[in-house]
Biopython code that builds the backbone (N, CA, C, O; Angstrom):
import numpy as np
from Bio.PDB.StructureBuilder import StructureBuilder

atoms = [
    (1, "GLN", "N", (-12.643, 22.864, -21.763)),
    (1, "GLN", "CA", (-11.885, 22.148, -21.886)),
    (1, "GLN", "C", (-11.163, 21.463, -21.355)),
    (1, "GLN", "O", (-11.679, 21.375, -20.241)),
    (2, "VAL", "N", (-9.746, 20.513, -21.332)),
    (2, "VAL", "CA", (-9.394, 19.335, -20.683)),
    (2, "VAL", "C", (-9.198, 19.784, -19.158)),
    (2, "VAL", "O", (-8.517, 20.770, -18.877)),
    (3, "GLN", "N", (-9.697, 19.173, -18.405)),
    (3, "GLN", "CA", (-9.024, 19.001, -17.117)),
    (3, "GLN", "C", (-8.905, 18.186, -16.413)),
    (3, "GLN", "O", (-9.887, 17.502, -16.123)),
    (4, "LEU", "N", (-7.361, 17.873, -15.727)),
    (4, "LEU", "CA", (-7.077, 16.379, -14.767)),
    (4, "LEU", "C", (-7.012, 17.009, -13.115)),
    (4, "LEU", "O", (-6.238, 17.897, -12.758)),
    (5, "VAL", "N", (-7.744, 16.505, -12.472)),
    (5, "VAL", "CA", (-7.538, 17.028, -10.757)),
    (5, "VAL", "C", (-6.878, 16.411, -9.881)),
    (5, "VAL", "O", (-7.475, 16.539, -8.812)),
    (6, "GLU", "N", (-5.787, 15.693, -9.740)),
    (6, "GLU", "CA", (-5.241, 14.683, -8.995)),
    (6, "GLU", "C", (-5.638, 15.181, -7.687)),
    (6, "GLU", "O", (-5.650, 16.378, -7.399)),
    (7, "SER", "N", (-6.086, 13.881, -6.606)),
    (7, "SER", "CA", (-6.087, 14.144, -5.207)),
    (7, "SER", "C", (-5.799, 12.926, -4.608)),
    (7, "SER", "O", (-5.822, 11.891, -5.275)),
    (8, "GLY", "N", (-5.495, 12.932, -3.268)),
    (8, "GLY", "CA", (-4.932, 11.803, -2.754)),
    (8, "GLY", "C", (-3.594, 12.000, -1.816)),
    (8, "GLY", "O", (-3.381, 11.398, -0.763)),
    (9, "GLY", "N", (-2.913, 12.783, -2.311)),
    (9, "GLY", "CA", (-1.752, 12.507, -1.637)),
    (9, "GLY", "C", (-1.399, 13.052, -0.199)),
    (9, "GLY", "O", (-2.318, 13.626, 0.386)),
    (10, "GLY", "N", (-0.211, 12.949, 0.428)),
    (10, "GLY", "CA", (-0.382, 13.368, 1.651)),
    (10, "GLY", "C", (1.222, 12.650, 1.967)),
    (10, "GLY", "O", (2.087, 12.283, 1.172)),
    (11, "LEU", "N", (1.187, 12.634, 3.441)),
    (11, "LEU", "CA", (2.080, 12.392, 4.194)),
    (11, "LEU", "C", (1.866, 10.749, 4.854)),
    (11, "LEU", "O", (0.884, 10.500, 5.552)),
    (12, "VAL", "N", (2.937, 9.668, 4.524)),
    (12, "VAL", "CA", (2.479, 8.312, 4.959)),
    (12, "VAL", "C", (3.827, 7.815, 5.453)),
    (12, "VAL", "O", (4.830, 8.030, 4.772)),
    (13, "GLN", "N", (3.905, 7.089, 6.730)),
    (13, "GLN", "CA", (4.817, 6.273, 6.842)),
    (13, "GLN", "C", (5.316, 5.015, 6.007)),
    (13, "GLN", "O", (4.401, 4.325, 5.556)),
    (14, "PRO", "N", (6.470, 4.646, 5.755)),
    (14, "PRO", "CA", (6.977, 3.351, 4.732)),
    (14, "PRO", "C", (6.447, 2.163, 5.711)),
    (14, "PRO", "O", (6.602, 1.903, 6.904)),
    (15, "GLY", "N", (5.565, 1.413, 4.341)),
    (15, "GLY", "CA", (5.429, 0.685, 4.495)),
    (15, "GLY", "C", (3.713, 0.647, 4.053)),
    (15, "GLY", "O", (3.040, -0.355, 3.813)),
    (16, "GLY", "N", (3.188, 2.404, 4.036)),
    (16, "GLY", "CA", (1.749, 2.617, 4.493)),
    (16, "GLY", "C", (1.367, 2.178, 2.866)),
    (16, "GLY", "O", (1.915, 1.351, 2.137)),
    (17, "SER", "N", (0.276, 3.024, 2.630)),
    (17, "SER", "CA", (-0.863, 3.338, 1.807)),
    (17, "SER", "C", (-0.713, 4.319, 1.257)),
    (17, "SER", "O", (0.163, 5.071, 1.683)),
    (18, "LEU", "N", (-1.554, 4.739, 0.015)),
    (18, "LEU", "CA", (-2.265, 5.903, -0.224)),
    (18, "LEU", "C", (-3.162, 5.445, -1.610)),
    (18, "LEU", "O", (-2.816, 4.597, -2.432)),
    (19, "ARG", "N", (-4.251, 6.152, -1.623)),
    (19, "ARG", "CA", (-4.710, 6.228, -3.014)),
    (19, "ARG", "C", (-5.399, 7.234, -3.821)),
    (19, "ARG", "O", (-6.479, 7.794, -3.632)),
    (20, "LEU", "N", (-4.669, 7.327, -4.624)),
    (20, "LEU", "CA", (-4.772, 9.042, -5.838)),
    (20, "LEU", "C", (-5.597, 8.659, -6.094)),
    (20, "LEU", "O", (-6.005, 7.527, -5.832)),
    (21, "SER", "N", (-6.438, 10.025, -7.081)),
    (21, "SER", "CA", (-7.205, 9.647, -7.825)),
    (21, "SER", "C", (-7.095, 10.895, -8.842)),
    (21, "SER", "O", (-6.503, 11.965, -8.695)),
    (22, "CYS", "N", (-7.779, 10.459, -9.805)),
    (22, "CYS", "CA", (-7.556, 11.824, -10.861)),
    (22, "CYS", "C", (-8.834, 11.788, -11.706)),
    (22, "CYS", "O", (-9.223, 10.814, -12.350)),
    (23, "ALA", "N", (-9.491, 13.091, -11.608)),
    (23, "ALA", "CA", (-10.954, 13.298, -11.870)),
    (23, "ALA", "C", (-10.841, 14.414, -13.477)),
    (23, "ALA", "O", (-10.456, 15.578, -13.587)),
    (24, "ALA", "N", (-11.271, 13.605, -14.342)),
    (24, "ALA", "CA", (-11.105, 14.131, -16.071)),
    (24, "ALA", "C", (-12.643, 14.577, -16.319)),
    (24, "ALA", "O", (-13.712, 14.031, -16.046)),
    (25, "SER", "N", (-12.259, 15.970, -17.040)),
    (25, "SER", "CA", (-13.110, 16.613, -17.667)),
    (25, "SER", "C", (-12.757, 17.067, -18.947)),
    (25, "SER", "O", (-11.581, 17.128, -19.307)),
    (26, "GLY", "N", (-13.937, 17.468, -19.829)),
    (26, "GLY", "CA", (-13.687, 18.010, -21.072)),
    (26, "GLY", "C", (-12.911, 17.189, -21.891)),
    (26, "GLY", "O", (-12.360, 18.001, -22.633)),
    (27, "PHE", "N", (-12.572, 16.196, -22.176)),
    (27, "PHE", "CA", (-12.700, 15.235, -23.375)),
    (27, "PHE", "C", (-13.369, 14.215, -22.818)),
    (27, "PHE", "O", (-13.804, 14.256, -21.668)),
    (28, "THR", "N", (-13.527, 12.987, -23.795)),
    (28, "THR", "CA", (-14.105, 11.873, -24.089)),
    (28, "THR", "C", (-13.442, 10.572, -23.147)),
    (28, "THR", "O", (-13.012, 9.586, -23.746)),
    (29, "PHE", "N", (-13.403, 10.622, -21.980)),
    (29, "PHE", "CA", (-12.658, 9.761, -21.345)),
    (29, "PHE", "C", (-12.674, 8.615, -21.486)),
    (29, "PHE", "O", (-11.514, 8.204, -21.449)),
    (30, "ARG", "N", (-13.733, 7.428, -21.712)),
    (30, "ARG", "CA", (-13.779, 6.187, -22.162)),
    (30, "ARG", "C", (-12.556, 5.723, -23.584)),
    (30, "ARG", "O", (-12.138, 4.641, -23.997)),
    (31, "ARG", "N", (-12.364, 6.867, -23.902)),
    (31, "ARG", "CA", (-11.604, 7.137, -25.389)),
    (31, "ARG", "C", (-10.126, 6.538, -24.822)),
    (31, "ARG", "O", (-9.675, 5.465, -25.224)),
    (32, "TYR", "N", (-9.678, 7.094, -24.173)),
    (32, "TYR", "CA", (-8.166, 7.640, -24.281)),
    (32, "TYR", "C", (-7.388, 6.266, -23.031)),
    (32, "TYR", "O", (-7.940, 5.652, -22.117)),
    (33, "ARG", "N", (-6.389, 6.230, -23.383)),
    (33, "ARG", "CA", (-5.797, 5.566, -22.640)),
    (33, "ARG", "C", (-5.158, 7.141, -21.272)),
    (33, "ARG", "O", (-5.383, 8.345, -21.397)),
    (34, "MET", "N", (-4.502, 6.541, -20.317)),
    (34, "MET", "CA", (-4.399, 7.197, -18.637)),
    (34, "MET", "C", (-3.642, 6.387, -18.145)),
    (34, "MET", "O", (-3.646, 5.156, -18.114)),
    (35, "SER", "N", (-2.481, 7.717, -17.464)),
    (35, "SER", "CA", (-1.200, 7.191, -17.054)),
    (35, "SER", "C", (-1.081, 8.125, -15.777)),
    (35, "SER", "O", (-1.742, 9.157, -15.666)),
    (36, "TRP", "N", (-0.194, 7.681, -14.838)),
    (36, "TRP", "CA", (0.232, 7.883, -14.007)),
    (36, "TRP", "C", (1.829, 8.486, -13.765)),
    (36, "TRP", "O", (2.524, 7.559, -13.349)),
    (37, "TYR", "N", (2.518, 9.601, -13.884)),
    (37, "TYR", "CA", (3.466, 9.858, -14.086)),
    (37, "TYR", "C", (4.156, 10.022, -12.485)),
    (37, "TYR", "O", (3.353, 9.997, -11.553)),
    (38, "ARG", "N", (5.514, 10.176, -12.191)),
    (38, "ARG", "CA", (6.317, 10.885, -10.754)),
    (38, "ARG", "C", (7.364, 11.930, -11.424)),
    (38, "ARG", "O", (7.831, 11.983, -12.562)),
    (39, "GLN", "N", (7.528, 12.657, -10.389)),
    (39, "GLN", "CA", (8.799, 13.257, -10.253)),
    (39, "GLN", "C", (9.121, 13.541, -9.135)),
    (39, "GLN", "O", (8.347, 14.080, -8.345)),
    (40, "ALA", "N", (10.758, 13.117, -8.769)),
    (40, "ALA", "CA", (10.994, 13.508, -7.382)),
    (40, "ALA", "C", (11.766, 14.254, -7.748)),
    (40, "ALA", "O", (12.063, 14.218, -8.942)),
    (41, "PRO", "N", (12.440, 15.285, -6.819)),
    (41, "PRO", "CA", (13.493, 16.382, -6.606)),
    (41, "PRO", "C", (14.384, 16.132, -6.879)),
    (41, "PRO", "O", (15.010, 15.352, -6.160)),
    (42, "GLY", "N", (14.991, 16.662, -8.121)),
    (42, "GLY", "CA", (16.163, 16.794, -8.671)),
    (42, "GLY", "C", (15.964, 15.379, -10.005)),
    (42, "GLY", "O", (16.950, 14.860, -10.528)),
    (43, "LYS", "N", (14.752, 15.040, -10.288)),
    (43, "LYS", "CA", (15.029, 14.094, -11.367)),
    (43, "LYS", "C", (13.966, 14.299, -11.952)),
    (43, "LYS", "O", (12.976, 14.811, -11.431)),
    (44, "GLU", "N", (14.108, 13.715, -13.722)),
    (44, "GLU", "CA", (13.301, 13.835, -14.562)),
    (44, "GLU", "C", (11.770, 12.985, -14.354)),
    (44, "GLU", "O", (11.865, 11.878, -13.824)),
    (45, "ARG", "N", (10.593, 13.388, -14.689)),
    (45, "ARG", "CA", (9.441, 12.921, -14.557)),
    (45, "ARG", "C", (9.515, 11.424, -15.144)),
    (45, "ARG", "O", (10.551, 11.206, -15.770)),
    (46, "GLU", "N", (8.556, 10.293, -15.053)),
    (46, "GLU", "CA", (8.874, 9.124, -15.068)),
    (46, "GLU", "C", (7.443, 8.273, -15.035)),
    (46, "GLU", "O", (6.549, 8.481, -14.215)),
    (47, "LEU", "N", (7.413, 7.471, -15.883)),
    (47, "LEU", "CA", (5.768, 6.891, -16.102)),
    (47, "LEU", "C", (6.040, 5.629, -15.131)),
    (47, "LEU", "O", (6.968, 4.855, -15.366)),
    (48, "VAL", "N", (5.063, 5.445, -13.879)),
    (48, "VAL", "CA", (4.476, 4.960, -12.918)),
    (48, "VAL", "C", (3.623, 3.781, -13.416)),
    (48, "VAL", "O", (3.579, 2.625, -12.995)),
    (49, "ALA", "N", (2.976, 4.357, -14.396)),
    (49, "ALA", "CA", (1.881, 3.199, -14.475)),
    (49, "ALA", "C", (0.724, 3.733, -16.269)),
    (49, "ALA", "O", (0.278, 4.852, -16.524)),
    (50, "GLY", "N", (0.632, 2.854, -16.854)),
    (50, "GLY", "CA", (-0.855, 2.977, -17.418)),
    (50, "GLY", "C", (-1.969, 2.605, -17.562)),
    (50, "GLY", "O", (-2.238, 1.709, -16.762)),
    (51, "ILE", "N", (-3.001, 2.942, -18.402)),
    (51, "ILE", "CA", (-3.838, 1.738, -18.797)),
    (51, "ILE", "C", (-4.626, 2.442, -19.615)),
    (51, "ILE", "O", (-4.797, 3.653, -19.750)),
    (52, "SER", "N", (-5.340, 0.961, -20.441)),
    (52, "SER", "CA", (-5.692, 1.219, -21.611)),
    (52, "SER", "C", (-7.239, 1.680, -21.611)),
    (52, "SER", "O", (-7.814, 1.498, -20.538)),
    (53, "SER", "N", (-7.829, 2.123, -22.425)),
    (53, "SER", "CA", (-9.287, 2.773, -22.535)),
    (53, "SER", "C", (-10.302, 2.396, -22.175)),
    (53, "SER", "O", (-11.374, 2.990, -22.063)),
    (54, "GLY", "N", (-9.947, 1.097, -21.915)),
    (54, "GLY", "CA", (-11.285, 0.268, -21.578)),
    (54, "GLY", "C", (-10.811, -0.530, -20.180)),
    (54, "GLY", "O", (-11.447, -1.470, -19.702)),
    (55, "GLY", "N", (-9.444, 0.077, -19.553)),
    (55, "GLY", "CA", (-8.903, -0.755, -18.556)),
    (55, "GLY", "C", (-8.460, -2.362, -18.414)),
    (55, "GLY", "O", (-8.141, -3.076, -17.464)),
    (56, "GLY", "N", (-8.650, -2.614, -20.261)),
    (56, "GLY", "CA", (-8.113, -3.961, -19.504)),
    (56, "GLY", "C", (-6.529, -4.506, -19.742)),
    (56, "GLY", "O", (-6.056, -5.637, -19.631)),
    (57, "VAL", "N", (-6.097, -3.602, -20.006)),
    (57, "VAL", "CA", (-4.308, -3.591, -20.176)),
    (57, "VAL", "C", (-3.820, -2.621, -19.369)),
    (57, "VAL", "O", (-4.127, -1.437, -19.506)),
    (58, "THR", "N", (-3.111, -3.015, -18.568)),
    (58, "THR", "CA", (-2.228, -2.237, -17.733)),
    (58, "THR", "C", (-0.673, -2.243, -17.610)),
    (58, "THR", "O", (-0.048, -3.304, -17.611)),
    (59, "ASN", "N", (-0.099, -1.088, -17.511)),
    (59, "ASN", "CA", (1.608, -1.627, -17.442)),
    (59, "ASN", "C", (2.273, -0.582, -16.405)),
    (59, "ASN", "O", (2.067, 0.545, -15.953)),
    (60, "TYR", "N", (3.103, -1.537, -16.315)),
    (60, "TYR", "CA", (3.499, -0.628, -14.318)),
    (60, "TYR", "C", (5.734, -0.395, -14.808)),
    (60, "TYR", "O", (6.524, -0.998, -15.534)),
    (61, "ALA", "N", (5.806, 0.751, -13.906)),
    (61, "ALA", "CA", (7.014, 0.605, -14.113)),
    (61, "ALA", "C", (8.057, -0.215, -13.049)),
    (61, "ALA", "O", (8.062, 0.181, -11.884)),
    (62, "ASP", "N", (8.784, -1.150, -13.358)),
    (62, "ASP", "CA", (9.674, -1.946, -12.767)),
    (62, "ASP", "C", (9.456, -1.876, -11.052)),
    (62, "ASP", "O", (9.031, -2.763, -10.312)),
    (63, "SER", "N", (9.891, -0.546, -10.725)),
    (63, "SER", "CA", (10.147, -0.035, -9.127)),
    (63, "SER", "C", (8.869, -0.050, -8.627)),
    (63, "SER", "O", (8.780, 0.285, -7.446)),
    (64, "VAL", "N", (7.351, -0.491, -9.477)),
    (64, "VAL", "CA", (6.092, -0.446, -8.452)),
    (64, "VAL", "C", (5.491, -1.707, -8.571)),
    (64, "VAL", "O", (4.558, -2.094, -7.868)),
    (65, "LYS", "N", (5.962, -2.261, -9.349)),
    (65, "LYS", "CA", (5.187, -3.754, -9.744)),
    (65, "LYS", "C", (5.029, -4.370, -8.782)),
    (65, "LYS", "O", (6.037, -4.447, -8.079)),
    (66, "GLY", "N", (3.828, -5.057, -8.286)),
    (66, "GLY", "CA", (3.603, -5.749, -7.248)),
    (66, "GLY", "C", (2.858, -4.774, -6.072)),
    (66, "GLY", "O", (1.925, -5.193, -5.386)),
    (67, "ARG", "N", (3.242, -3.843, -5.990)),
    (67, "ARG", "CA", (2.984, -2.630, -4.954)),
    (67, "ARG", "C", (2.093, -1.717, -5.548)),
    (67, "ARG", "O", (1.205, -1.371, -4.769)),
    (68, "PHE", "N", (2.044, -1.315, -6.436)),
    (68, "PHE", "CA", (0.731, -0.283, -7.082)),
    (68, "PHE", "C", (0.060, -0.973, -8.229)),
    (68, "PHE", "O", (0.491, -1.790, -9.043)),
    (69, "ILE", "N", (-1.638, -0.173, -7.995)),
    (69, "ILE", "CA", (-2.660, -0.688, -8.862)),
    (69, "ILE", "C", (-2.913, 0.207, -9.318)),
    (69, "ILE", "O", (-3.038, 1.230, -8.645)),
    (70, "ILE", "N", (-3.137, 0.189, -10.977)),
    (70, "ILE", "CA", (-4.020, 1.290, -11.575)),
    (70, "ILE", "C", (-4.949, 0.953, -12.036)),
    (70, "ILE", "O", (-5.041, -0.095, -12.675)),
    (71, "SER", "N", (-6.008, 1.865, -11.804)),
    (71, "SER", "CA", (-7.350, 1.278, -12.339)),
    (71, "SER", "C", (-8.485, 2.533, -12.789)),
    (71, "SER", "O", (-8.229, 3.702, -12.501)),
    (72, "ARG", "N", (-9.485, 2.238, -13.366)),
    (72, "ARG", "CA", (-10.396, 3.434, -14.067)),
    (72, "ARG", "C", (-12.087, 3.335, -14.031)),
    (72, "ARG", "O", (-12.650, 2.305, -14.402)),
    (73, "ASP", "N", (-12.488, 3.967, -13.770)),
    (73, "ASP", "CA", (-13.882, 4.404, -13.689)),
    (73, "ASP", "C", (-14.514, 4.729, -14.575)),
    (73, "ASP", "O", (-14.882, 5.868, -14.289)),
    (74, "ASN", "N", (-14.940, 4.440, -15.604)),
    (74, "ASN", "CA", (-15.111, 5.307, -16.895)),
    (74, "ASN", "C", (-16.425, 5.750, -16.746)),
    (74, "ASN", "O", (-16.717, 6.681, -17.497)),
    (75, "ALA", "N", (-17.432, 5.299, -15.886)),
    (75, "ALA", "CA", (-18.867, 5.762, -15.387)),
    (75, "ALA", "C", (-18.423, 7.333, -14.793)),
    (75, "ALA", "O", (-19.058, 8.386, -14.852)),
    (76, "LYS", "N", (-17.408, 7.114, -14.349)),
    (76, "LYS", "CA", (-17.070, 8.442, -13.003)),
    (76, "LYS", "C", (-15.858, 9.092, -13.741)),
    (76, "LYS", "O", (-15.217, 9.970, -13.164)),
    (77, "ASN", "N", (-15.518, 8.677, -15.031)),
    (77, "ASN", "CA", (-13.979, 9.654, -15.464)),
    (77, "ASN", "C", (-13.383, 9.670, -14.612)),
    (77, "ASN", "O", (-13.177, 10.846, -14.312)),
    (78, "THR", "N", (-12.693, 8.692, -13.634)),
    (78, "THR", "CA", (-12.134, 8.709, -13.074)),
    (78, "THR", "C", (-10.882, 7.688, -13.033)),
    (78, "THR", "O", (-11.271, 6.522, -12.965)),
    (79, "VAL", "N", (-9.494, 7.830, -13.056)),
    (79, "VAL", "CA", (-8.345, 7.045, -13.101)),
    (79, "VAL", "C", (-7.811, 7.169, -11.510)),
    (79, "VAL", "O", (-7.595, 8.261, -10.986)),
    (80, "TYR", "N", (-7.619, 5.792, -10.775)),
    (80, "TYR", "CA", (-6.959, 5.936, -9.509)),
    (80, "TYR", "C", (-5.545, 5.182, -9.909)),
    (80, "TYR", "O", (-5.263, 4.649, -10.982)),
    (81, "LEU", "N", (-4.766, 5.301, -8.745)),
    (81, "LEU", "CA", (-3.986, 4.336, -8.605)),
    (81, "LEU", "C", (-3.588, 4.218, -7.236)),
    (81, "LEU", "O", (-3.347, 5.275, -6.652)),
    (82, "GLN", "N", (-3.426, 2.734, -6.369)),
    (82, "GLN", "CA", (-3.786, 2.581, -5.443)),
    (82, "GLN", "C", (-2.201, 2.311, -4.835)),
    (82, "GLN", "O", (-1.852, 1.499, -5.691)),
    (83, "MET", "N", (-1.519, 2.388, -4.319)),
    (83, "MET", "CA", (0.185, 2.443, -3.955)),
    (83, "MET", "C", (0.027, 1.903, -2.189)),
    (83, "MET", "O", (-0.362, 2.480, -1.173)),
    (84, "ASN", "N", (0.433, 0.819, -2.413)),
    (84, "ASN", "CA", (0.891, -0.219, -1.437)),
    (84, "ASN", "C", (2.746, -0.452, -0.304)),
    (84, "ASN", "O", (3.652, 0.323, -0.609)),
    (85, "SER", "N", (2.841, -0.825, 0.103)),
    (85, "SER", "CA", (3.996, -1.073, 0.757)),
    (85, "SER", "C", (4.582, 0.252, 0.182)),
    (85, "SER", "O", (5.166, 0.235, -0.901)),
    (86, "LEU", "N", (4.454, 1.215, 0.783)),
    (86, "LEU", "CA", (4.993, 2.478, -0.205)),
    (86, "LEU", "C", (6.814, 2.780, 0.546)),
    (86, "LEU", "O", (6.947, 2.538, 1.746)),
    (87, "GLN", "N", (7.732, 3.157, -0.051)),
    (87, "GLN", "CA", (9.107, 3.264, 0.270)),
    (87, "GLN", "C", (9.169, 4.429, 0.059)),
    (87, "GLN", "O", (8.383, 5.033, -0.671)),
    (88, "LEU", "N", (10.333, 5.045, 0.806)),
    (88, "LEU", "CA", (11.044, 6.201, 0.512)),
    (88, "LEU", "C", (11.320, 6.307, -0.577)),
    (88, "LEU", "O", (11.715, 7.472, -0.529)),
    (89, "GLU", "N", (11.440, 6.027, -1.567)),
    (89, "GLU", "CA", (11.991, 6.615, -2.951)),
    (89, "GLU", "C", (10.758, 6.500, -3.718)),
    (89, "GLU", "O", (10.969, 6.420, -4.928)),
    (90, "ASP", "N", (9.464, 6.467, -3.354)),
    (90, "ASP", "CA", (8.627, 6.664, -3.860)),
    (90, "ASP", "C", (7.806, 8.644, -3.837)),
    (90, "ASP", "O", (6.920, 9.227, -4.461)),
    (91, "THR", "N", (8.770, 8.986, -2.752)),
    (91, "THR", "CA", (8.077, 10.427, -2.343)),
    (91, "THR", "C", (8.608, 10.653, -3.875)),
    (91, "THR", "O", (9.456, 10.039, -4.523)),
    (92, "ALA", "N", (7.657, 11.935, -4.247)),
    (92, "ALA", "CA", (7.050, 12.529, -5.562)),
    (92, "ALA", "C", (6.245, 13.346, -5.601)),
    (92, "ALA", "O", (5.564, 13.567, -4.600)),
    (93, "VAL", "N", (6.020, 14.232, -7.060)),
    (93, "VAL", "CA", (4.863, 14.665, -7.099)),
    (93, "VAL", "C", (4.202, 13.944, -7.963)),
    (93, "VAL", "O", (4.899, 13.840, -8.972)),
    (94, "TYR", "N", (3.244, 13.413, -8.075)),
    (94, "TYR", "CA", (2.648, 12.733, -8.835)),
    (94, "TYR", "C", (1.598, 13.116, -9.940)),
    (94, "TYR", "O", (0.726, 13.905, -9.579)),
    (95, "TYR", "N", (1.578, 12.858, -10.684)),
    (95, "TYR", "CA", (0.881, 13.651, -12.081)),
    (95, "TYR", "C", (-0.081, 12.364, -12.868)),
    (95, "TYR", "O", (0.162, 11.168, -13.030)),
    (96, "CYS", "N", (-0.990, 13.026, -13.166)),
    (96, "CYS", "CA", (-2.151, 12.390, -14.012)),
    (96, "CYS", "C", (-1.967, 12.749, -16.032)),
    (96, "CYS", "O", (-1.928, 13.823, -16.631)),
    (97, "ASN", "N", (-1.922, 11.853, -16.354)),
    (97, "ASN", "CA", (-1.630, 12.130, -17.633)),
    (97, "ASN", "C", (-2.526, 11.429, -18.953)),
    (97, "ASN", "O", (-2.651, 10.206, -19.015)),
    (98, "VAL", "N", (-3.099, 12.297, -19.938)),
    (98, "VAL", "CA", (-4.136, 11.362, -20.806)),
    (98, "VAL", "C", (-3.563, 11.647, -22.212)),
    (98, "VAL", "O", (-3.420, 12.701, -22.831)),
    (99, "GLU", "N", (-3.277, 10.337, -22.517)),
    (99, "GLU", "CA", (-2.425, 10.302, -23.592)),
    (99, "GLU", "C", (-2.245, 11.300, -24.677)),
    (99, "GLU", "O", (-1.315, 11.079, -25.452)),
    (100, "VAL", "N", (-2.856, 12.189, -24.838)),
    (100, "VAL", "CA", (-3.196, 13.272, -26.265)),
    (100, "VAL", "C", (-2.418, 14.590, -25.689)),
    (100, "VAL", "O", (-2.469, 15.646, -26.320)),
    (101, "GLY", "N", (-1.631, 14.468, -24.349)),
    (101, "GLY", "CA", (-0.694, 15.643, -23.991)),
    (101, "GLY", "C", (-1.184, 15.995, -22.844)),
    (101, "GLY", "O", (-0.301, 16.444, -22.114)),
    (102, "TYR", "N", (-2.117, 15.984, -22.418)),
    (102, "TYR", "CA", (-2.589, 16.927, -21.028)),
    (102, "TYR", "C", (-2.016, 16.202, -20.226)),
    (102, "TYR", "O", (-1.756, 15.005, -20.351)),
    (103, "TRP", "N", (-1.703, 17.182, -19.009)),
    (103, "TRP", "CA", (-1.362, 16.746, -17.442)),
    (103, "TRP", "C", (-2.146, 17.814, -16.493)),
    (103, "TRP", "O", (-2.551, 18.964, -16.661)),
    (104, "GLY", "N", (-2.169, 16.698, -15.201)),
    (104, "GLY", "CA", (-2.877, 17.923, -14.253)),
    (104, "GLY", "C", (-1.838, 18.189, -13.230)),
    (104, "GLY", "O", (-0.692, 17.855, -13.533)),
    (105, "GLN", "N", (-1.991, 18.607, -12.339)),
    (105, "GLN", "CA", (-1.327, 20.000, -11.285)),
    (105, "GLN", "C", (-0.052, 18.970, -10.608)),
    (105, "GLN", "O", (1.125, 19.152, -10.297)),
    (106, "GLY", "N", (-0.952, 17.873, -10.580)),
    (106, "GLY", "CA", (0.086, 17.016, -9.269)),
    (106, "GLY", "C", (-0.591, 16.946, -7.958)),
    (106, "GLY", "O", (-1.262, 17.774, -7.340)),
    (107, "THR", "N", (-0.262, 15.828, -7.723)),
    (107, "THR", "CA", (-0.475, 15.770, -6.153)),
    (107, "THR", "C", (0.578, 14.979, -5.392)),
    (107, "THR", "O", (0.896, 13.836, -5.720)),
    (108, "GLN", "N", (1.343, 15.927, -3.904)),
    (108, "GLN", "CA", (2.615, 15.418, -3.604)),
    (108, "GLN", "C", (2.374, 14.067, -2.681)),
    (108, "GLN", "O", (1.432, 13.980, -1.893)),
    (109, "VAL", "N", (3.200, 13.188, -2.855)),
    (109, "VAL", "CA", (3.359, 12.267, -2.371)),
    (109, "VAL", "C", (4.768, 12.408, -1.355)),
    (109, "VAL", "O", (5.832, 12.656, -1.923)),
    (110, "THR", "N", (4.752, 12.243, 0.188)),
    (110, "THR", "CA", (6.076, 12.125, 1.383)),
    (110, "THR", "C", (5.603, 10.760, 1.486)),
    (110, "THR", "O", (4.436, 10.376, 1.566)),
    (111, "VAL", "N", (6.889, 9.943, 1.469)),
    (111, "VAL", "CA", (7.063, 8.887, 2.607)),
    (111, "VAL", "C", (7.808, 9.098, 3.132)),
    (111, "VAL", "O", (8.865, 9.165, 2.505)),
    (112, "SER", "N", (7.880, 9.405, 4.887)),
    (112, "SER", "CA", (8.766, 9.250, 5.651)),
    (112, "SER", "C", (8.278, 8.910, 7.181)),
    (112, "SER", "O", (7.214, 8.969, 7.797)),
    (113, "SER", "N", (9.305, 8.617, 7.393)),
    (113, "SER", "CA", (9.384, 7.838, 9.102)),
    (113, "SER", "C", (9.358, 9.226, 9.974)),
    (113, "SER", "O", (9.395, 9.184, 11.204)),
]
sb = StructureBuilder()
sb.init_structure("model")
sb.init_model(0)
sb.init_chain("A")
sb.init_seg("    ")
for serial, (resi, resn, name, xyz) in enumerate(atoms, 1):
    if name == "N":
        sb.init_residue(resn, " ", resi, " ")
    sb.init_atom(name, np.array(xyz, "f"), 0.0, 1.0, " ", f" {name:<3s}", serial, name[0])
structure = sb.get_structure()
């Protein structure tokens, strides 16, 4: 069965960095577009970044452009989200998604001084 397991979340101060990972299994990872979403308390889930199956095309929410980088390693069946210059507003649960509709359990990112 499809499994997406996120890791790398935690507590970080404003201006800090975190790297999220999502390990995928149960499907042919290299064939599918992958995305990161996030959901803050009281808000709807929103798309943060996406990456094409081969990794050559990426897209980002305006709020994270220039600060976050999505990447993937198809040999390791893993997608990453490098988050730099973190802001208080980045606090949320971050979810990994595969385009056919599966989600991970989420990893909490808290930005606080």
